[in-house]
N, CA, C and O of each residue as an XYZ file, in Angstrom:
716
protein
N     -46.850     56.622   -109.951
C     -46.651     56.135   -111.398
C     -48.062     56.144   -111.949
O     -49.094     56.051   -111.283
N     -47.956     56.273   -113.286
C     -49.263     56.089   -114.207
C     -49.338     54.589   -114.739
O     -48.413     54.158   -115.427
N     -50.325     53.875   -114.454
C     -50.471     52.654   -114.847
C     -51.595     52.412   -115.734
O     -52.668     52.999   -115.592
N     -51.338     51.435   -116.777
C     -52.654     51.263   -117.871
C     -52.842     49.874   -117.590
O     -51.941     49.039   -117.661
N     -54.265     49.594   -117.206
C     -54.609     48.154   -117.061
C     -55.551     47.917   -118.350
O     -56.745     48.215   -118.344
N     -54.942     47.397   -119.358
C     -55.533     47.048   -120.556
C     -56.203     45.532   -120.704
O     -55.579     44.555   -120.288
N     -57.243     45.423   -121.194
C     -57.689     44.040   -121.242
C     -58.861     43.821   -122.346
O     -59.543     44.728   -122.824
N     -58.966     42.353   -122.677
C     -59.658     41.995   -123.725
C     -60.793     41.102   -122.945
O     -60.414     40.312   -122.080
N     -62.134     41.228   -123.243
C     -63.168     40.504   -122.730
C     -64.283     40.081   -123.569
O     -64.536     40.841   -124.504
N     -64.882     39.217   -123.467
C     -65.994     38.808   -124.123
C     -67.343     39.085   -123.428
O     -68.305     39.569   -124.024
N     -67.346     38.777   -122.256
C     -68.758     38.810   -121.503
C     -68.736     39.797   -120.474
O     -69.758     40.122   -119.870
N     -67.455     40.354   -120.220
C     -67.436     41.303   -119.026
C     -66.760     40.867   -117.709
O     -66.460     41.716   -116.869
N     -66.503     39.482   -117.510
C     -65.865     38.971   -116.429
C     -64.299     39.660   -116.215
O     -63.846     40.086   -115.153
N     -63.666     39.637   -117.458
C     -62.226     40.078   -117.313
C     -62.211     41.656   -117.278
O     -61.228     42.278   -116.874
N     -63.108     42.125   -117.627
C     -63.381     43.646   -117.407
C     -63.295     43.949   -115.935
O     -62.497     44.774   -115.489
N     -64.254     43.166   -115.086
C     -64.381     43.369   -113.658
C     -63.070     43.107   -113.006
O     -62.696     43.793   -112.055
N     -62.321     42.072   -113.524
C     -61.147     41.826   -112.921
C     -60.174     43.143   -113.038
O     -59.622     43.643   -112.058
N     -60.042     43.648   -114.431
C     -59.125     44.694   -114.723
C     -59.462     46.089   -113.867
O     -58.674     46.925   -113.426
N     -60.720     46.044   -113.804
C     -61.211     47.380   -112.914
C     -60.751     47.263   -111.630
O     -60.287     48.253   -111.065
N     -60.823     45.988   -110.980
C     -60.531     45.593   -109.449
C     -59.013     45.982   -109.448
O     -58.532     46.701   -108.572
N     -58.298     45.465   -110.475
C     -56.890     45.666   -110.335
C     -56.336     47.151   -110.475
O     -55.380     47.615   -109.854
N     -57.159     47.829   -111.452
C     -56.705     49.332   -111.439
C     -57.235     49.911   -110.065
O     -56.499     50.745   -109.537
N     -58.342     49.603   -109.453
C     -58.632     50.345   -108.276
C     -57.602     49.965   -107.243
O     -57.132     50.880   -106.566
N     -57.202     48.758   -107.040
C     -56.227     48.314   -106.099
C     -54.784     49.100   -106.176
O     -54.182     49.600   -105.226
N     -54.444     49.082   -107.362
C     -53.200     49.886   -107.770
C     -53.288     51.311   -107.302
O     -52.380     51.887   -106.703
N     -54.458     51.842   -107.623
C     -54.635     53.285   -107.499
C     -54.609     53.495   -105.874
O     -54.001     54.418   -105.331
N     -55.392     52.458   -105.159
C     -55.425     52.665   -103.635
C     -54.006     52.392   -103.170
O     -53.746     52.673   -102.000
N     -53.067     51.885   -103.933
C     -51.601     51.652   -103.595
C     -50.944     52.962   -103.753
O     -49.755     52.941   -103.434
N     -51.373     54.032   -104.138
C     -50.641     55.152   -104.188
C     -50.313     55.541   -105.848
O     -49.441     56.360   -106.137
N     -50.977     54.972   -106.680
C     -50.525     55.210   -108.053
C     -51.630     55.569   -108.920
O     -52.723     55.284   -108.430
N     -51.667     56.129   -110.101
C     -52.802     56.735   -110.912
C     -52.976     55.157   -111.824
O     -52.027     54.666   -112.436
N     -54.081     54.645   -111.777
C     -54.302     53.648   -112.697
C     -55.540     53.693   -113.419
O     -56.431     54.293   -112.819
N     -55.852     53.210   -114.575
C     -57.093     53.249   -115.206
C     -57.168     51.998   -116.073
O     -56.183     51.638   -116.717
N     -58.349     51.310   -116.102
C     -58.742     49.990   -116.711
C     -59.328     50.575   -118.154
O     -60.240     51.394   -118.260
N     -58.665     50.023   -119.118
C     -59.383     50.324   -120.446
C     -59.361     49.084   -121.252
O     -58.524     48.198   -121.081
N     -60.391     49.040   -122.217
C     -60.426     47.875   -123.123
C     -59.293     47.926   -124.229
O     -59.011     49.053   -124.635
N     -58.741     47.061   -124.664
C     -57.544     47.154   -125.494
C     -57.866     47.929   -126.753
O     -56.980     48.525   -127.365
N     -59.076     47.925   -127.125
C     -59.524     48.583   -128.112
C     -59.622     50.120   -128.042
O     -59.431     50.858   -129.009
N     -59.887     50.459   -126.999
C     -59.843     51.909   -126.533
C     -58.564     52.466   -125.961
O     -58.477     53.689   -125.855
N     -57.440     51.604   -125.536
C     -56.228     52.090   -125.041
C     -55.325     52.556   -126.176
O     -55.143     51.850   -127.168
N     -54.796     53.677   -126.031
C     -53.959     54.245   -127.077
C     -52.713     53.767   -126.889
O     -52.530     52.696   -126.312
N     -51.687     54.543   -127.376
C     -50.240     54.250   -127.152
C     -49.923     54.088   -125.645
O     -50.437     54.832   -124.810
N     -49.122     53.166   -125.344
C     -48.563     52.924   -124.045
C     -47.519     53.914   -123.432
O     -47.289     54.023   -122.227
N     -46.893     54.652   -124.484
C     -45.879     55.491   -123.976
C     -46.253     56.480   -123.027
O     -45.356     57.022   -122.381
N     -47.573     56.834   -122.822
C     -47.975     57.818   -121.823
C     -48.030     57.028   -120.246
O     -48.391     57.616   -119.227
N     -47.663     55.817   -120.286
C     -47.890     55.115   -118.848
C     -46.420     54.769   -118.661
O     -45.552     54.770   -119.535
N     -46.270     54.429   -117.183
C     -44.950     54.075   -116.700
C     -45.018     52.537   -116.610
O     -43.971     51.915   -116.789
N     -46.157     51.872   -116.349
C     -46.251     50.505   -116.381
C     -47.663     50.116   -117.047
O     -48.528     50.975   -117.221
N     -47.833     48.851   -117.387
C     -48.912     48.210   -117.906
C     -49.201     46.827   -117.358
O     -48.283     46.013   -117.266
N     -50.371     46.543   -117.011
C     -50.881     45.553   -116.766
C     -51.987     45.042   -117.759
O     -53.031     45.670   -117.938
N     -51.690     43.862   -118.393
C     -52.470     43.462   -119.712
C     -53.141     42.199   -119.575
O     -52.468     41.209   -119.291
N     -54.324     42.113   -119.734
C     -54.983     40.959   -119.506
C     -56.158     40.630   -120.666
O     -56.544     41.411   -121.536
N     -56.611     39.274   -120.435
C     -57.585     38.890   -121.482
C     -58.213     37.538   -120.950
O     -57.583     36.780   -120.213
N     -59.268     37.340   -121.304
C     -59.931     36.163   -121.143
C     -59.253     34.876   -121.935
O     -58.775     35.118   -123.044
N     -59.195     33.732   -121.507
C     -58.860     32.642   -122.149
C     -59.753     31.930   -122.585
O     -60.688     31.827   -121.790
N     -59.916     31.201   -123.833
C     -60.872     30.248   -124.198
C     -60.107     29.067   -124.884
O     -59.381     29.261   -125.859
N     -60.294     27.905   -124.360
C     -59.540     26.760   -125.144
C     -58.233     26.863   -125.298
O     -57.658     26.607   -126.356
N     -57.641     27.269   -124.186
C     -56.172     27.456   -123.947
C     -55.438     28.752   -124.787
O     -54.215     28.897   -124.778
N     -56.256     29.566   -125.429
C     -55.781     30.769   -126.046
C     -56.501     32.014   -125.460
O     -57.700     32.041   -125.181
N     -55.585     33.094   -125.298
C     -56.031     34.247   -124.960
C     -56.759     34.884   -126.039
O     -56.654     34.534   -127.215
N     -57.583     35.929   -125.575
C     -58.408     36.554   -126.891
C     -57.452     37.317   -127.749
O     -56.502     37.945   -127.282
N     -57.732     37.240   -129.000
C     -56.995     37.903   -130.140
C     -56.755     39.309   -129.813
O     -55.622     39.790   -129.804
N     -57.734     39.917   -129.565
C     -57.404     41.507   -129.307
C     -56.259     41.886   -128.343
O     -55.488     42.818   -128.571
N     -56.196     41.002   -127.119
C     -54.991     41.219   -126.241
C     -53.823     40.953   -126.841
O     -52.917     41.786   -126.807
N     -53.674     39.709   -127.499
C     -52.489     39.393   -128.273
C     -52.041     40.608   -129.109
O     -51.003     41.244   -128.922
N     -52.988     40.846   -130.076
C     -52.804     42.002   -131.066
C     -52.215     43.290   -130.354
O     -51.302     43.978   -130.812
N     -52.842     43.493   -129.237
C     -52.376     44.870   -128.409
C     -50.964     44.497   -128.061
O     -50.120     45.322   -128.410
N     -50.551     43.453   -127.461
C     -49.205     43.136   -127.134
C     -48.286     43.120   -128.217
O     -47.155     43.549   -127.988
N     -48.557     42.711   -129.332
C     -47.745     42.729   -130.609
C     -47.555     43.947   -131.140
O     -46.418     44.291   -131.465
N     -48.681     44.811   -131.314
C     -48.634     46.103   -131.835
C     -47.662     47.111   -130.895
O     -46.909     47.963   -131.367
N     -47.811     46.878   -129.718
C     -47.218     47.851   -128.682
C     -45.735     47.211   -128.166
O     -45.125     47.790   -127.267
N     -45.184     45.965   -128.797
C     -44.361     45.229   -128.176
C     -43.067     46.055   -127.907
O     -42.405     45.645   -126.953
N     -42.588     47.134   -128.565
C     -41.383     47.782   -128.363
C     -41.648     48.756   -127.181
O     -40.705     48.976   -126.421
N     -42.709     49.292   -126.982
C     -42.871     50.224   -125.880
C     -43.184     49.428   -124.633
O     -42.796     49.894   -123.562
N     -43.883     48.208   -124.647
C     -44.183     47.393   -123.622
C     -42.694     46.861   -123.028
O     -42.460     46.798   -121.821
N     -41.884     46.551   -123.909
C     -40.605     45.867   -123.485
C     -39.730     46.928   -122.718
O     -38.713     46.625   -122.095
N     -40.210     48.145   -122.823
C     -39.317     49.324   -122.183
C     -39.714     49.788   -120.820
O     -39.088     50.649   -120.202
N     -41.024     49.044   -120.278
C     -41.684     49.374   -119.020
C     -42.122     48.160   -118.219
O     -42.357     47.080   -118.759
N     -42.217     48.361   -116.986
C     -42.644     47.088   -116.339
C     -44.059     46.599   -116.921
O     -44.943     47.405   -117.213
N     -44.178     45.404   -117.045
C     -45.303     44.630   -117.455
C     -45.763     43.581   -116.599
O     -44.974     42.818   -116.042
N     -47.261     43.494   -116.440
C     -47.702     42.161   -115.889
C     -48.807     41.710   -116.767
O     -49.521     42.480   -117.409
N     -48.908     40.422   -116.759
C     -50.024     39.697   -117.662
C     -50.820     38.997   -116.776
O     -50.412     38.379   -115.793
N     -52.245     39.134   -117.232
C     -53.143     38.185   -116.583
C     -54.215     37.694   -117.553
O     -54.535     38.304   -118.573
N     -54.745     36.531   -117.143
C     -55.748     35.837   -117.815
C     -56.973     35.362   -116.973
O     -56.833     35.137   -115.771
N     -58.089     35.220   -117.556
C     -59.166     34.678   -116.810
C     -59.934     33.505   -117.591
O     -59.974     33.435   -118.820
N     -60.409     32.788   -116.901
C     -60.958     31.759   -117.851
C     -61.455     30.483   -116.943
O     -62.658     30.226   -116.970
N     -60.715     29.794   -116.263
C     -61.203     28.678   -115.540
C     -62.304     28.765   -114.815
O     -62.437     29.755   -114.095
N     -63.286     27.790   -114.847
C     -64.590     28.025   -114.144
C     -64.537     27.051   -112.916
O     -63.847     26.035   -112.995
N     -65.239     27.335   -111.805
C     -65.273     26.342   -110.707
C     -64.466     26.800   -109.577
O     -63.758     27.806   -109.518
N     -64.688     25.885   -108.667
C     -63.826     26.210   -107.410
C     -62.586     25.321   -107.069
O     -61.748     25.625   -106.220
N     -62.566     24.211   -107.816
C     -61.426     23.352   -107.465
C     -60.127     23.789   -108.050
O     -59.978     24.170   -109.211
N     -59.188     23.698   -107.125
C     -57.863     24.204   -107.275
C     -57.056     23.295   -108.299
O     -56.249     23.736   -109.117
N     -57.365     22.084   -108.146
C     -56.717     20.968   -108.889
C     -57.807     20.064   -109.528
O     -58.870     19.802   -108.965
N     -57.399     19.555   -110.910
C     -58.312     18.757   -111.470
C     -58.257     17.335   -110.985
O     -57.544     17.029   -110.029
N     -59.080     16.365   -111.699
C     -59.037     15.022   -111.392
C     -57.654     14.200   -111.229
O     -57.452     13.213   -110.520
N     -56.831     14.826   -112.012
C     -55.614     14.057   -112.015
C     -54.508     14.733   -111.094
O     -53.324     14.428   -111.237
N     -54.909     15.624   -110.178
C     -54.173     16.295   -109.186
C     -53.533     17.631   -109.851
O     -52.833     18.261   -109.059
N     -53.617     18.071   -110.886
C     -52.753     19.151   -111.478
C     -53.563     20.426   -111.389
O     -54.785     20.462   -111.531
N     -52.750     21.524   -111.130
C     -53.142     22.944   -110.875
C     -53.924     23.365   -111.997
O     -53.386     23.510   -113.095
N     -55.432     23.623   -111.783
C     -56.248     24.148   -112.712
C     -55.837     25.358   -113.444
O     -55.989     25.452   -114.662
N     -55.226     26.447   -112.590
C     -54.974     27.617   -113.154
C     -53.545     27.459   -114.161
O     -53.321     28.116   -115.178
N     -52.751     26.492   -113.614
C     -51.445     26.326   -114.538
C     -51.845     25.791   -115.702
O     -51.292     26.246   -116.703
N     -52.895     24.697   -115.897
C     -53.349     24.226   -116.959
C     -54.176     25.034   -117.831
O     -54.449     24.644   -118.967
N     -54.622     26.219   -117.334
C     -55.401     27.117   -118.154
C     -54.675     28.309   -118.631
O     -55.218     29.259   -119.194
N     -53.279     28.193   -118.346
C     -52.276     29.323   -118.810
C     -52.259     29.364   -120.495
O     -51.867     28.464   -121.239
N     -52.756     30.569   -120.839
C     -52.916     30.677   -122.255
C     -51.591     30.311   -122.963
O     -50.555     30.563   -122.347
N     -51.503     29.719   -124.245
C     -50.439     29.221   -124.768
C     -49.342     30.469   -125.391
O     -48.143     30.400   -125.662
N     -50.277     31.561   -125.476
C     -49.642     32.784   -125.963
C     -48.662     33.463   -124.917
O     -47.916     34.396   -125.213
N     -48.747     32.913   -123.719
C     -47.906     33.609   -122.513
C     -46.475     33.204   -122.854
O     -45.621     34.018   -122.502
N     -46.047     32.094   -123.477
C     -44.581     31.682   -123.850
C     -44.097     32.696   -124.710
O     -43.004     33.218   -124.489
N     -44.861     33.051   -125.747
C     -44.399     34.135   -126.576
C     -44.107     35.537   -125.933
O     -43.105     36.219   -126.148
N     -45.145     35.843   -125.115
C     -45.271     37.204   -124.457
C     -44.149     37.174   -123.328
O     -43.626     38.228   -122.968
N     -43.802     35.992   -122.796
C     -42.560     35.962   -121.810
C     -41.446     36.486   -122.590
O     -40.803     37.476   -122.242
N     -41.221     35.801   -123.665
C     -39.834     35.922   -124.470
C     -39.710     37.371   -125.016
O     -38.602     37.893   -125.139
N     -40.929     38.055   -125.364
C     -40.690     39.175   -126.082
C     -40.929     40.426   -125.139
O     -40.447     41.502   -125.492
N     -41.701     40.335   -123.872
C     -42.093     41.373   -123.176
C     -41.296     41.276   -121.771
O     -41.203     42.276   -121.059
N     -40.800     40.198   -121.445
C     -40.204     40.022   -120.079
C     -41.086     40.448   -118.988
O     -40.678     41.354   -118.261
N     -42.383     39.859   -118.741
C     -43.223     40.550   -117.792
C     -42.684     40.174   -116.411
O     -42.098     39.114   -116.186
N     -42.908     41.049   -115.578
C     -42.639     40.958   -114.031
C     -43.171     39.877   -113.404
O     -42.620     39.218   -112.522
N     -44.576     39.650   -114.012
C     -45.135     38.540   -113.317
C     -46.517     38.119   -114.235
O     -46.943     38.875   -115.108
N     -47.090     36.937   -113.948
C     -48.359     36.682   -114.696
C     -49.262     35.973   -113.790
O     -48.777     35.351   -112.845
N     -50.638     36.004   -113.997
C     -51.517     35.287   -113.238
C     -52.662     34.771   -114.079
O     -52.994     35.355   -115.111
N     -53.222     33.762   -113.677
C     -54.512     33.225   -114.288
C     -55.417     33.161   -113.054
O     -55.184     32.589   -111.989
N     -56.521     33.880   -113.424
C     -57.591     33.930   -112.358
C     -58.816     33.090   -112.787
O     -59.045     32.882   -113.978
N     -59.564     32.633   -111.840
C     -60.873     32.048   -112.297
C     -61.965     32.977   -112.863
O     -61.921     34.139   -112.459
N     -62.845     32.679   -113.651
C     -63.698     33.585   -114.409
C     -65.179     33.280   -113.974
O     -65.475     32.587   -113.000
N     -65.944     33.804   -114.707
C     -67.320     33.719   -114.327
C     -68.015     33.322   -115.607
O     -67.502     33.582   -116.695
N     -69.319     32.619   -115.488
C     -69.994     32.010   -116.651
C     -71.368     32.392   -116.274
O     -71.763     32.097   -115.146
N     -72.154     33.028   -117.114
C     -73.498     33.269   -117.071
C     -74.236     32.754   -118.371
O     -74.112     33.341   -119.447
N     -75.004     31.635   -118.210
C     -75.560     30.848   -119.299
C     -76.654     31.684   -120.100
O     -77.061     31.309   -121.199
N     -77.046     32.699   -119.552
C     -78.135     33.528   -120.198
C     -77.442     34.487   -121.077
O     -78.225     35.015   -121.867
N     -76.328     34.845   -121.180
C     -75.533     35.691   -122.146
C     -75.376     34.905   -123.465
O     -75.109     33.705   -123.411
N     -75.531     35.531   -124.642
C     -75.531     34.996   -125.879
C     -73.886     34.397   -126.014
O     -72.984     35.096   -125.553
N     -73.625     33.323   -126.547
C     -72.460     32.618   -126.641
C     -71.851     33.539   -127.834
O     -72.525     34.058   -128.724
N     -70.451     33.638   -127.677
C     -69.713     34.373   -128.678
C     -68.632     33.234   -129.472
O     -67.920     32.600   -128.693
N     -68.519     33.033   -130.463
C     -67.696     32.346   -131.168
C     -68.186     30.925   -131.341
O     -69.101     30.537   -130.614
N     -67.562     29.978   -132.396
C     -67.905     28.892   -132.606
C     -67.734     27.717   -131.471
O     -68.601     26.875   -131.238
N     -66.429     27.810   -130.787
C     -66.244     26.995   -129.789
C     -67.186     27.176   -128.600
O     -67.656     26.171   -128.068
N     -67.474     28.330   -128.175
C     -68.375     28.437   -127.070
C     -69.674     27.937   -127.495
O     -70.202     27.229   -126.638
N     -70.490     28.128   -128.795
C     -71.636     27.474   -129.140
C     -71.658     26.220   -129.317
O     -72.731     25.617   -129.341
N     -70.529     25.625   -129.465
C     -70.506     24.006   -129.555
C     -70.414     23.490   -128.342
O     -71.119     22.530   -128.029
N     -69.503     24.069   -127.452
C     -69.556     23.424   -126.023
C     -70.937     23.659   -125.274
O     -71.366     22.847   -124.455
N     -71.552     24.742   -125.589
C     -73.038     25.024   -125.035
C     -73.944     23.936   -125.431
O     -74.725     23.421   -124.631
N     -73.833     23.550   -126.792
C     -74.762     22.484   -127.457
C     -74.444     21.047   -127.011
O     -75.363     20.239   -127.147
N     -73.176     20.565   -126.453
C     -72.994     19.431   -125.912
C     -73.735     18.864   -124.923
O     -74.178     19.657   -124.092
N     -74.009     17.643   -124.772
C     -74.656     17.089   -123.755
C     -73.790     17.455   -122.122
O     -74.370     17.751   -121.077
N     -72.428     17.336   -122.298
C     -71.704     17.502   -121.361
C     -71.202     19.035   -120.995
O     -70.435     19.329   -120.077
N     -71.819     19.933   -121.931
C     -71.477     21.115   -121.862
C     -71.678     21.919   -120.458
O     -70.880     22.790   -120.114
N     -72.831     21.547   -119.665
C     -73.190     21.970   -118.459
C     -71.764     21.752   -117.399
O     -71.352     22.622   -116.631
N     -71.185     20.450   -117.571
C     -70.160     20.017   -116.777
C     -68.907     20.953   -117.184
O     -68.100     21.307   -116.325
N     -68.810     21.258   -118.259
C     -67.586     22.007   -118.718
C     -67.739     23.317   -118.388
O     -66.743     23.936   -118.015
N     -68.969     23.947   -118.464
C     -69.150     25.337   -118.203
C     -70.114     25.453   -117.064
O     -71.296     25.700   -117.304
N     -69.628     25.270   -115.680
C     -70.476     25.383   -114.697
C     -70.857     26.979   -114.344
O     -69.986     27.849   -114.318
N     -72.185     27.231   -114.092
C     -72.837     28.381   -113.871
C     -72.194     29.126   -112.584
O     -71.996     28.544   -111.517
N     -71.915     30.401   -112.808
C     -71.471     31.187   -111.531
C     -70.364     32.116   -111.691
O     -69.735     32.183   -112.747
N     -70.104     32.842   -110.662
C     -68.849     33.789   -110.760
C     -67.973     33.189   -109.692
O     -68.259     33.139   -108.496
N     -66.824     32.720   -110.285
C     -65.718     32.080   -109.599
C     -64.493     33.008   -109.479
O     -63.400     32.528   -109.178
N     -64.662     34.428   -109.726
C     -63.523     35.130   -109.368
C     -63.263     35.373   -108.018
O     -64.145     35.640   -107.202
N     -61.852     35.272   -107.716
C     -61.417     35.125   -106.243
C     -60.899     36.600   -106.022
O     -59.733     36.866   -106.312
N     -61.756     37.574   -105.507
C     -61.431     38.920   -105.346
C     -60.307     39.197   -104.323
O     -59.634     40.226   -104.386
N     -60.125     38.252   -103.381
C     -59.033     38.416   -102.465
C     -57.725     38.247   -103.237
O     -56.778     39.033   -103.209
N     -57.820     36.976   -104.011
C     -56.619     36.785   -104.809
C     -56.206     37.945   -105.759
O     -55.067     38.407   -105.826
N     -57.126     38.297   -106.381
C     -56.967     39.280   -107.306
C     -56.464     40.833   -106.695
O     -55.627     41.531   -107.267
N     -57.048     41.145   -105.623
C     -56.562     42.320   -104.761
C     -55.105     42.092   -104.197
O     -54.328     43.037   -104.061
N     -54.843     41.074   -103.944
C     -53.364     40.778   -103.308
C     -52.477     40.730   -104.295
O     -51.311     40.973   -103.985
N     -52.789     40.410   -105.714
C     -51.841     40.375   -106.566
C     -51.733     41.938   -107.124
O     -50.648     42.333   -107.550
N     -52.614     42.604   -107.112
C     -52.679     44.069   -107.395
C     -51.793     44.768   -106.504
O     -50.847     45.435   -106.921
N     -52.101     44.622   -105.175
C     -51.306     45.181   -104.130
C     -49.867     44.983   -104.314
O     -49.059     45.887   -104.101
N     -49.487     43.635   -104.766
C     -48.000     43.308   -104.960
C     -47.550     44.285   -106.080
O     -46.596     45.047   -105.925
N     -48.215     44.227   -107.100
C     -47.859     44.971   -108.319
C     -47.601     46.586   -107.774
O     -46.536     47.154   -108.016
N     -48.719     47.255   -107.004
C     -48.380     48.682   -106.444
C     -47.218     48.764   -105.626
O     -46.444     49.714   -105.742
N     -47.027     47.812   -104.780
C     -45.882     47.676   -103.972
C     -44.423     47.760   -104.907
O     -43.491     48.529   -104.675
N     -44.485     46.894   -105.865
C     -43.287     46.737   -106.724
C     -42.987     48.121   -107.288
O     -41.868     48.632   -107.227
N     -44.008     48.672   -107.817
C     -43.864     49.986   -108.532
C     -43.677     51.147   -107.444
O     -43.156     52.201   -107.807
N     -43.995     51.015   -106.423
C     -43.529     52.132   -105.222
C     -42.097     51.916   -105.114
O     -41.246     52.803   -105.182
N     -41.854     50.459   -104.910
C     -40.231     50.352   -104.681
C     -39.432     50.823   -106.004
O     -38.314     51.331   -105.917
N     -39.968     50.654   -107.007
C     -39.085     51.130   -108.151
C     -39.059     52.643   -108.385
O     -38.199     53.209   -109.059
N     -40.150     53.285   -107.724
C     -40.134     54.842   -107.970
C     -39.159     55.408   -106.741
O     -38.676     56.540   -106.785
N     -38.968     54.642   -105.831
C     -38.059     55.232   -104.579
C     -36.568     55.177   -105.053
O     -35.668     55.561   -104.306
């Protein structure tokens, strides 16, 4: 099967996740390519789509959502998976005992679940490099706050084993579907 892994990223962390997903799906016997949503053309040439984007302040990046809306009819006709990246740190639960990834689920996923009926969705931990120029007002304000360092811990928190496992699961589902 031919799989598009389309993504929206600000600083490249989500691109790295998308490339890793495409690589694992390809290793699972399919043809997969990772492309920024701005470069991805019509989805009709693909048998399945994995669509991802970074999330900031509980919202998916607009280009990912715009891509989903623009290609809604075609996406609804094929297997689709959604992913997001964003939470920083290594804690699986917050101070109140709530799942960090569940709390970081982009609000737009409710709409996309209704319109696209995705086969699955996942929130992955992201990465933060304070030497990169901030993008957007929210990021600039958070960095300027005295507590900004606590809110934005420096480092790469992507869990490659988790990402690989999810991508292998997608590849297996596609293989079962093709048989």
